[in-house]
Every structure is written in C-alpha cells, then in structure tokens.
C-alpha positions as CSV (number, residue, x, y, z in Angstrom):
1,M,8.3,-23.1,-18.9
2,A,5.7,-20.9,-17.3
3,K,6.0,-20.6,-13.4
4,V,3.1,-20.3,-11.1
5,A,2.9,-17.0,-9.3
6,T,2.4,-17.1,-5.2
7,I,0.6,-14.1,-3.2
8,F,0.9,-13.4,0.0
9,A,-3.0,-12.6,1.3
10,C,-4.4,-11.9,4.6
11,Q,-7.3,-14.4,5.3
12,T,-9.3,-11.9,7.0
13,C,-9.7,-8.6,4.7
14,G,-8.0,-10.2,1.7
15,A,-5.3,-7.4,1.4
16,V,-2.5,-8.7,-0.7
17,H,1.2,-8.2,0.5
18,S,4.4,-8.6,-1.3
19,K,5.8,-11.2,1.4
20,W,4.8,-12.5,4.5
21,S,4.7,-10.7,7.7
22,G,3.0,-11.7,11.0
23,R,0.4,-8.7,11.1
24,C,-1.4,-7.4,8.1
25,D,-1.1,-3.6,7.7
26,S,-4.6,-3.2,6.5
27,C,-7.0,-4.8,9.4
28,S,-4.0,-5.4,11.9
29,E,-4.9,-8.8,12.5
30,W,-2.1,-11.3,13.6
31,N,-1.1,-14.6,12.0
32,S,-3.7,-14.0,9.0
33,I,-1.4,-13.9,6.2
34,T,-0.8,-17.0,4.2
35,E,0.8,-18.0,1.3
36,E,-1.1,-18.8,-2.1
37,A,-1.1,-19.8,-5.4
38,S,-2.5,-16.8,-7.5
39,G,-4.1,-19.4,-10.1
40,A,-2.6,-17.6,-12.9
41,P,0.5,-18.5,-14.6
42,V,3.0,-15.7,-15.8
43,S,5.4,-15.7,-18.3
44,G,9.3,-14.8,-17.7
45,A,9.2,-12.8,-21.0
46,K,9.2,-8.9,-20.5
47,G,7.6,-6.5,-23.0
48,Q,4.8,-8.6,-24.3
49,A,2.3,-6.4,-26.2
50,M,-1.0,-5.9,-25.2
51,P,-3.8,-7.9,-27.3
52,K,-5.7,-5.7,-29.8
53,G,-9.0,-5.2,-28.6
54,R,-12.5,-4.8,-30.4
55,A,-14.5,-1.7,-30.2
56,G,-17.8,-1.4,-28.7
57,N,-20.7,-0.1,-29.6
58,L,-21.4,3.6,-27.9
59,V,-25.3,4.5,-27.0
60,P,-26.3,7.7,-25.7
61,L,-27.1,8.0,-21.7
62,T,-30.9,9.2,-22.9
63,G,-33.6,6.8,-23.7
64,D,-36.1,4.8,-22.0
65,S,-35.1,1.8,-20.0
66,P,-37.6,-0.7,-19.0
67,Q,-37.6,-1.3,-15.3
68,P,-36.1,-4.9,-14.3
69,P,-38.2,-7.8,-14.0
70,R,-39.1,-9.4,-10.2
71,T,-39.2,-12.6,-8.9
72,M,-41.5,-12.6,-5.7
73,T,-40.4,-14.8,-3.3
74,G,-43.8,-14.7,-1.1
75,I,-42.1,-13.3,1.9
76,A,-43.1,-9.5,1.9
77,E,-40.3,-8.3,4.1
78,F,-37.8,-10.0,2.2
79,D,-39.5,-9.1,-1.1
80,R,-39.1,-5.1,0.8
81,V,-35.6,-5.3,1.5
82,T,-34.5,-6.8,-2.0
83,G,-36.8,-3.7,-3.3
84,G,-39.9,-5.5,-4.7
85,G,-38.4,-9.4,-5.3
86,L,-35.0,-10.7,-6.8
87,V,-34.1,-9.5,-10.3
88,P,-33.1,-12.6,-12.8
89,G,-29.4,-12.8,-13.3
90,S,-28.4,-10.9,-9.9
91,G,-25.9,-11.9,-7.6
92,V,-26.9,-11.4,-3.6
93,L,-24.9,-11.8,-0.7
94,I,-26.1,-12.4,2.8
95,G,-23.9,-12.3,5.7
96,G,-24.6,-12.7,9.5
97,D,-23.6,-14.2,12.5
98,P,-23.7,-18.1,12.9
99,G,-27.1,-19.5,13.9
100,I,-28.7,-16.3,13.6
101,G,-31.0,-17.9,10.8
102,K,-29.6,-17.1,7.5
103,S,-30.2,-20.5,6.3
104,T,-33.8,-20.5,8.2
105,L,-34.8,-17.8,6.2
106,L,-33.3,-18.7,2.8
107,L,-35.0,-22.2,3.0
108,Q,-38.4,-20.8,3.9
109,A,-38.2,-18.2,0.9
110,M,-37.4,-20.9,-1.4
111,A,-39.8,-23.2,-0.4
112,S,-42.5,-20.2,-0.7
113,L,-41.0,-19.4,-4.4
114,A,-41.0,-23.3,-5.4
115,N,-44.6,-23.5,-4.3
116,T,-45.5,-20.9,-7.0
117,G,-43.9,-23.3,-9.7
118,A,-40.3,-21.8,-9.9
119,R,-37.5,-24.2,-10.5
120,V,-35.3,-23.6,-7.0
121,I,-32.0,-25.1,-6.3
122,Y,-30.5,-25.3,-2.6
123,V,-26.9,-25.8,-2.3
124,S,-25.4,-27.0,1.0
125,G,-22.0,-27.2,1.7
126,E,-22.1,-27.3,5.4
127,E,-25.0,-29.6,6.1
128,A,-25.9,-33.0,4.9
129,I,-29.2,-33.7,2.6
130,D,-30.9,-35.5,5.8
131,Q,-30.0,-32.2,8.0
132,V,-31.7,-29.8,5.3
133,R,-34.7,-32.2,5.1
134,L,-35.1,-32.1,9.1
135,R,-34.9,-28.3,8.9
136,A,-37.4,-28.2,6.4
137,E,-39.6,-30.7,8.4
138,R,-39.4,-28.5,11.5
139,L,-40.1,-25.4,9.4
140,G,-43.2,-27.2,7.9
141,V,-41.9,-26.6,4.2
142,A,-40.6,-30.7,3.5
143,Q,-43.6,-30.9,1.0
144,S,-41.9,-28.3,-1.0
145,D,-40.4,-28.6,-4.4
146,V,-37.1,-27.2,-3.4
147,L,-34.3,-29.5,-5.4
148,L,-31.2,-30.0,-2.8
149,L,-27.5,-30.3,-3.9
150,A,-24.7,-31.3,-1.1
151,E,-21.4,-29.9,-3.1
152,T,-18.5,-28.0,-2.6
153,N,-16.9,-28.3,-6.0
154,V,-17.8,-25.0,-7.9
155,S,-17.1,-26.9,-11.4
156,D,-19.6,-29.7,-10.4
157,I,-22.1,-27.2,-9.0
158,I,-22.3,-25.0,-12.1
159,A,-22.5,-28.4,-14.4
160,T,-25.5,-29.6,-12.4
161,M,-27.3,-26.1,-12.9
162,R,-26.3,-26.4,-16.6
163,D,-27.8,-30.1,-16.5
164,G,-31.3,-29.8,-17.8
165,A,-33.8,-26.8,-17.2
166,G,-32.3,-23.8,-15.8
167,P,-33.1,-22.7,-12.1
168,A,-34.9,-19.3,-11.3
169,V,-33.1,-19.2,-8.0
170,V,-30.1,-20.6,-6.6
171,V,-28.6,-20.6,-2.8
172,I,-25.3,-21.6,-2.2
173,D,-24.5,-22.2,1.7
174,S,-22.2,-21.2,2.3
175,I,-19.5,-19.5,0.0
176,Q,-16.5,-20.4,2.7
177,T,-16.9,-24.1,2.0
178,L,-16.4,-23.8,-2.0
179,W,-13.4,-24.5,-3.6
180,S,-12.3,-24.4,-7.1
181,P,-10.1,-27.1,-8.7
182,V,-8.0,-24.6,-10.9
183,I,-6.9,-22.7,-7.5
184,E,-4.3,-24.3,-5.4
185,S,-5.7,-23.8,-2.0
186,A,-7.6,-24.7,0.4
187,P,-11.4,-24.0,1.0
188,G,-11.9,-20.8,2.8
189,T,-8.9,-18.9,1.4
190,V,-9.3,-15.6,0.0
191,S,-8.2,-17.2,-3.6
192,Q,-10.9,-19.4,-3.6
193,L,-13.6,-17.3,-2.2
194,R,-12.7,-14.8,-4.9
195,A,-12.7,-17.6,-8.0
196,G,-15.8,-19.2,-6.3
197,S,-17.8,-16.2,-6.0
198,E,-16.6,-15.0,-9.7
199,A,-17.5,-17.9,-11.5
200,L,-21.1,-18.2,-9.8
201,I,-21.8,-14.8,-10.6
202,R,-20.9,-15.1,-14.2
203,Y,-23.0,-18.2,-14.3
204,A,-26.0,-15.6,-12.7
205,K,-25.5,-13.1,-15.7
206,Q,-25.2,-15.7,-18.5
207,S,-28.1,-18.0,-17.7
208,G,-30.3,-15.4,-16.3
209,A,-31.0,-17.3,-12.7
210,S,-30.7,-15.2,-9.1
211,V,-27.6,-16.4,-7.1
212,L,-28.3,-15.9,-3.6
213,L,-24.5,-16.4,-1.6
214,V,-24.5,-16.8,2.3
215,G,-21.6,-15.7,4.0
216,H,-20.3,-15.6,7.7
217,V,-18.9,-12.5,9.3
218,T,-16.0,-11.9,11.2
219,K,-15.8,-10.9,15.0
220,D,-16.4,-7.0,13.9
221,G,-19.2,-7.6,12.2
222,Q,-18.1,-7.8,8.4
223,I,-18.8,-10.3,5.9
224,A,-15.7,-13.0,6.2
225,G,-13.5,-12.7,3.2
226,P,-12.0,-10.1,0.8
227,K,-14.3,-6.8,-0.2
228,V,-14.3,-7.7,-3.7
229,I,-17.0,-10.2,-3.2
230,E,-19.2,-7.4,-2.0
231,H,-18.2,-5.4,-5.2
232,M,-19.1,-8.3,-7.7
233,V,-22.6,-9.1,-6.2
234,D,-25.4,-6.6,-7.1
235,T,-26.9,-6.5,-3.4
236,V,-25.4,-7.0,-0.2
237,L,-27.6,-8.0,3.1
238,Y,-27.3,-8.2,6.6
239,F,-28.9,-10.5,8.7
240,E,-28.8,-8.7,12.3
241,G,-29.9,-9.8,15.9
242,D,-29.4,-10.8,19.2
243,R,-29.8,-14.5,19.9
244,G,-31.2,-13.8,23.0
245,H,-34.0,-11.7,21.5
246,Q,-36.6,-13.1,19.3
247,F,-36.3,-10.1,16.7
248,R,-34.3,-10.5,13.9
249,I,-33.8,-7.8,11.0
250,L,-32.7,-7.9,7.4
251,R,-30.8,-4.9,6.3
252,A,-29.6,-4.0,2.5
253,V,-26.4,-2.2,2.5
254,K,-25.7,-2.4,-1.1
255,N,-28.6,-2.9,-3.9
256,R,-28.0,-1.8,-7.5
257,F,-32.2,-2.3,-8.2
258,G,-33.3,-0.8,-5.0
259,P,-32.9,1.3,-1.7
260,T,-30.4,0.7,0.6
261,D,-32.1,1.8,3.7
262,E,-34.9,-0.6,3.9
263,I,-35.4,-3.1,6.6
264,G,-37.1,-6.5,7.1
265,V,-38.4,-7.2,10.5
266,F,-38.7,-11.4,11.6
267,E,-39.3,-13.0,14.6
268,M,-38.3,-16.3,15.6
269,S,-40.5,-18.9,16.9
270,E,-40.8,-22.6,17.0
271,R,-42.0,-22.5,13.2
272,G,-39.0,-20.4,11.8
273,L,-39.0,-16.9,11.2
274,Q,-42.3,-15.1,11.2
275,E,-43.0,-11.7,9.2
276,V,-43.6,-9.1,11.5
277,D,-46.0,-6.7,10.0
278,N,-45.8,-4.2,13.0
279,P,-43.0,-3.9,15.0
280,S,-43.2,-0.9,16.6
281,R,-46.6,-2.3,18.4
282,L,-44.4,-5.5,19.7
283,L,-41.4,-3.5,20.3
284,M,-43.8,-1.0,22.5
285,G,-45.9,-4.1,24.1
286,T,-44.0,-4.5,27.1
287,R,-43.1,-1.0,28.1
288,E,-43.1,-0.3,31.6
289,S,-44.6,3.0,31.8
290,T,-44.2,3.9,35.3
291,T,-40.4,3.7,35.5
292,P,-38.1,6.8,35.3
293,G,-35.5,6.4,32.8
294,S,-38.0,5.2,29.9
295,A,-38.5,6.9,26.8
296,V,-40.2,6.2,23.3
297,F,-38.2,7.2,20.3
298,A,-39.7,7.8,16.9
299,G,-37.2,6.5,14.3
300,M,-37.2,5.6,10.5
301,E,-35.8,2.6,9.0
302,G,-35.9,3.2,5.2
303,T,-39.5,4.5,4.4
304,R,-40.9,2.9,7.4
305,P,-41.5,4.5,11.1
306,L,-40.4,2.6,13.8
307,L,-41.3,3.2,17.4
308,M,-39.0,1.7,20.1
309,E,-38.2,2.1,23.4
310,V,-34.9,3.8,25.0
311,Q,-33.9,2.8,28.7
312,A,-31.5,4.4,30.7
313,L,-30.4,4.1,34.2
314,V,-28.1,6.7,36.2
315,S,-26.7,5.4,39.4
316,P,-24.0,6.7,41.6
317,S,-20.5,5.2,40.9
318,S,-18.1,3.7,43.7
319,L,-15.4,3.6,40.9
320,G,-12.6,6.6,40.1
321,T,-14.0,6.1,36.3
322,P,-17.6,5.8,36.3
323,R,-19.0,2.9,34.0
324,R,-20.6,3.6,30.7
325,A,-22.6,0.7,29.1
326,V,-24.5,0.6,25.9
327,V,-26.4,-1.7,24.0
328,G,-27.9,-1.0,20.4
329,W,-26.5,2.9,20.4
330,D,-23.2,4.3,19.4
331,S,-21.2,4.6,22.8
332,N,-19.6,7.6,21.4
333,R,-22.9,9.3,20.6
334,L,-24.0,8.8,24.4
335,A,-20.4,10.3,25.6
336,M,-21.2,13.6,23.7
337,V,-25.1,13.6,24.7
338,L,-23.6,13.4,28.5
339,A,-21.2,15.8,27.7
340,V,-23.8,18.3,26.5
341,L,-26.1,17.6,29.3
342,E,-23.4,18.4,31.9
343,T,-22.0,21.7,30.0
344,R,-25.1,23.0,28.3
345,A,-27.8,22.1,30.7
346,G,-25.9,22.1,34.0
347,I,-26.8,18.6,34.8
348,T,-24.3,16.9,36.8
349,I,-24.3,13.2,35.9
350,G,-20.3,12.6,35.5
351,A,-19.5,11.1,38.6
352,H,-22.8,8.2,37.8
353,D,-22.6,5.1,36.1
354,V,-24.6,5.3,32.9
355,Y,-26.6,2.2,31.4
356,L,-28.5,2.7,28.1
357,N,-30.4,-0.1,26.4
358,V,-32.7,-0.2,23.2
359,A,-35.3,-2.7,24.0
360,G,-36.0,-5.6,21.7
361,G,-32.5,-6.0,20.7
362,V,-32.9,-3.3,17.9
363,R,-29.9,-1.1,16.6
364,V,-30.3,2.5,16.4
365,R,-28.2,4.2,13.7
366,E,-29.8,7.5,13.3
367,P,-28.9,10.9,15.1
368,G,-32.6,11.7,15.7
369,A,-32.6,9.2,18.8
370,D,-30.4,12.0,20.8
371,L,-33.4,13.7,22.4
372,A,-35.1,10.6,23.6
373,V,-31.8,9.5,25.2
374,A,-31.3,12.7,26.9
375,A,-34.8,12.5,28.1
376,A,-34.4,8.9,29.5
377,L,-30.9,10.2,31.0
378,V,-32.5,13.2,32.6
379,S,-35.8,11.0,33.8
380,S,-33.3,8.3,35.5
381,L,-31.3,10.7,36.9
382,S,-34.0,12.8,38.7
383,G,-35.9,10.1,39.4
384,I,-39.6,11.2,37.5
385,A,-40.9,9.2,35.0
386,L,-41.6,10.4,31.6
387,P,-45.4,10.6,30.4
388,A,-46.3,6.7,29.2
389,E,-48.0,8.5,26.0
390,A,-45.1,10.9,24.6
391,V,-42.6,10.1,21.7
392,F,-39.4,12.2,21.4
393,F,-37.2,12.7,18.5
394,G,-34.8,15.3,17.7
395,E,-30.9,16.0,17.2
396,V,-28.7,17.5,20.0
397,A,-26.1,20.0,18.6
398,L,-23.1,20.3,20.7
399,S,-24.2,24.0,21.8
400,G,-27.3,22.3,23.5
401,A,-29.6,23.2,20.9
402,V,-32.4,20.7,19.4
403,R,-32.6,20.3,16.0
404,P,-35.3,19.4,13.9
405,I,-34.9,15.7,11.8
406,G,-36.5,14.8,8.6
407,Q,-39.9,12.7,8.0
408,S,-41.5,14.0,11.3
409,E,-45.1,13.8,10.0
410,L,-44.7,10.0,9.4
411,R,-42.9,9.8,12.9
412,L,-46.0,11.5,14.4
413,K,-48.8,9.5,12.4
414,E,-47.3,6.2,13.7
415,A,-47.1,7.3,17.3
416,A,-50.9,8.4,16.9
417,K,-51.9,5.1,15.3
418,L,-50.3,3.2,18.4
419,G,-52.2,5.7,20.8
420,L,-49.2,8.0,21.7
421,T,-50.9,11.6,22.1
422,R,-47.9,13.9,23.1
423,A,-44.8,14.4,20.7
424,V,-41.9,16.5,22.0
425,I,-39.6,17.2,19.3
426,A,-37.5,20.3,18.0
427,D,-38.8,24.1,18.0
428,G,-39.2,24.6,13.8
429,A,-39.6,20.8,12.7
430,E,-41.9,20.8,9.2
431,A,-44.8,18.5,10.7
432,S,-48.1,19.1,10.1
433,R,-50.5,19.0,13.0
434,I,-52.0,15.3,13.9
435,K,-55.0,14.5,15.1
436,G,-55.0,13.6,18.7
437,V,-51.2,14.5,19.1
438,D,-50.2,17.4,21.4
439,I,-46.7,18.8,20.4
440,K,-44.2,20.2,22.6
441,A,-41.7,21.9,20.8
442,L,-38.5,22.6,22.4
443,D,-35.4,24.9,21.6
444,D,-32.2,23.3,24.1
445,L,-31.5,20.5,26.3
446,S,-31.9,23.2,29.0
447,S,-35.8,23.6,28.2
448,L,-36.2,19.6,27.9
449,A,-34.8,19.5,31.6
450,A,-36.9,21.9,33.2
451,W,-40.1,20.5,31.3
452,I,-39.0,16.8,32.9
453,T,-38.6,18.3,36.5
454,S,-41.4,20.2,36.6
455,R,-43.8,17.3,36.2
C-alpha cells in the first residue's frame, strides 16, 4: 500500500528539512518548522522507469510576436505599475502590511473595471459579504457590478468561477486563508499556500482570466509563504507606506509583461485611495525652507522624476556612542556618508547624534541621494539654511568625489516645473541647460562644504 510522505517545512520561508529542528537554517527563525503531509503518495518500489514523454514542437527565436492584450482597470496609477493594464491569463501577487490598504485598492480597481461591463469576482477569505459591502459603501462604489464570494476552499472557488460566464478578473483576498482538500495541513501552511496558488494560477492560464492574489508580509517586509509563490506568478507588487502618513506607494518588483521600476502613488483619504498625479508637489508643499538641515532631492522612480525633502538634525551627543536614527533611507549608506564627510571633507561630526528623515513617508533606494543627504547634514551642523529654490542630486564616492547619475535632464525639468531655480549636481553630469535653472557643479564634498559655509 502506498504511504503518504511527510516533510518538515518552515512556515516563514518555506524551506524543507529532512527532520525537525528548533531553528530554520535558511531564515534563522525559531519554532517555525512543522511536520506536514507532502500531498503526494510515494510508492515503496524502487527503480521505477521514467514514463515515455511526447516530443514538443521546436520554433525559431526569430519571428514576430504580438504585444499581449491589456485589461485597463481605470485607475491610472495601478495600470502604470502593471505595465499598462492587466494581461489576460496572468497571475499577480500583491503584498503589504496589514491595514495598509491592499483590499481598499483592489476593491476600488475592481469596481472601476466592473463599470466598464467586465465580469469581476472578488473572493474574500477574511471578511464576510456584509463587511465587504460596508467597505464598498464607505468608498462610494457600492453600486458597481462586482460579484462577491466568501469562500476559502480552493476547489469550490475554481468550480464557482467555471460555472457560467468566465470572469475577466478574479481577486483572492487572501492566499493565507486558502486550503485545498487534497492537502492534509492547516490553512496558511506552506503546503496549502503552494497548492492553492498553483491551482489558481493554472486556472488563470487555462481560462484567460487575470487572477490577483493578496498576500500578507512578514516582520521583515517579505510576502509570507514560500518563495516559490513569487516564482509562479507573472507579477509581484508591493504596497508600501507608513500608516502615520497619507501617502501609499505601489511598487513592482517583478513583472514579466512590463518594467520592474515603476511606482504608483496614492493618497489615503476618507473616500479611500486617491491617485496622486503630481506627488512631487504634495511632498514639497509643506517644506520648511528656512530651517537648516533641509535639502530637496530629485529622484527617479521608474520613468517618473520625484522631488522629495531630506531632513537632517545634527546635535551634540551626551552618550558614549552617538545615536544614528534613519527613516526612509539606508542606515549603512548614512554611515558611509558620515565617514566620508569626516575623513575627506574635514567635518567633525562623529561626536554628534544624527537623525535623518525623508519627508512624506517615502523610501529612497537610489545612491543619487548621497549629495542631498550630505548637504542636509552640513547645513544642520553649521546652522546655515540651504537655498529654498535649490535641488541636489549626485553619488558620493569613498574618495569624497561627487559622481554624476543618470537621467539628470528629467530631474532638472521636474525641478523647474515646481519653481526651483538652482541645481547642485556633480561636475561632468550629462544634462542640457534647462531654462531658468542655474547649475552649480561640484567635484567633491569639500567643495560642497565650502559652498554652504560661504553663504
């Protein structure tokens, strides 16, 4: 008689172990390994021959391939991140912290899509039908023709979608609540997540419907469950933001049908999430121009230039080890800029507490913010305010040199559009002269410090 194989899987990262242990070797989490049924019976016979396969059709690499059709949701920021709309037959995984607005965003998008006549199904595994209706009333989309289903059984969900006319888009909220009757494990385990996601993605490929899977994230900011789920889907989106701020950012980290560096910016309001067409103007709207330690950075998020305010506070420390607090930027990058300022520019800052913040709850990832951070630090330490009409961008090397970064012209055009008339950038940056913008080119951080203190 065939026996059912059991595995020891980590519930945090999905790693499979040969035996139980108190700590996972892959993610170093304690007490996360549980015994599960693999879901596939194994035979005790050995040496079984591999079944004979069927030869496939080989096609040349060259040839014309049409662009995949797109299903526009009607929310421009969402369509921008997905590469121009949802591709029929694709699987999209959306992750984010609890309460960040994932369900709100998807319900608004599905309501907008249903108003165009598309058949849309919203499957809720966490909330009852009445709860979803109450949210729709608060968002003002209760009159949309969105079909609701409260179910967690994967087999029943697929059977419902196959019954009648096929849907154009299906939302599963969330994958952590799904369970499959063929897997002898509790809902939310690695085996259930893998089996449920695989069945839904297979349905998407066969039926041509777009399936949107909602996933929670761990304390490290990663989508909970095995990484194989991210490999199975076509697009992985992260919904980021601080619940203390009104801004939310939808970011693509994987997209087989579009770019992976685009973002969509939303603002949380009483009527749900509202699109932000010009996030730079909102981020710059409350800037305190006369305060030392404030610098404007011109960043790039995909093809969109984005201006944001970098705030620094440098104060004498009474501690043996001065404090370093960073919000919205890489703490290791801050330590490097501080070391370069002290070693190459001769600015004594090691005995001070340093606090750095990117206004608006935005997180900066590109190294081009080094120059803006350095300018804010020197300004706060010296007590000299930077020009309110100036913008900064450039990468700082360990030698103290300021290196140019790409797409300088787009950054300068965005600065000019918002009324900024001065730009402090690296010497040798390939940027055309923008009308109304005076460019100050710097070679190293010593030149930056001299320029600030001479004002």
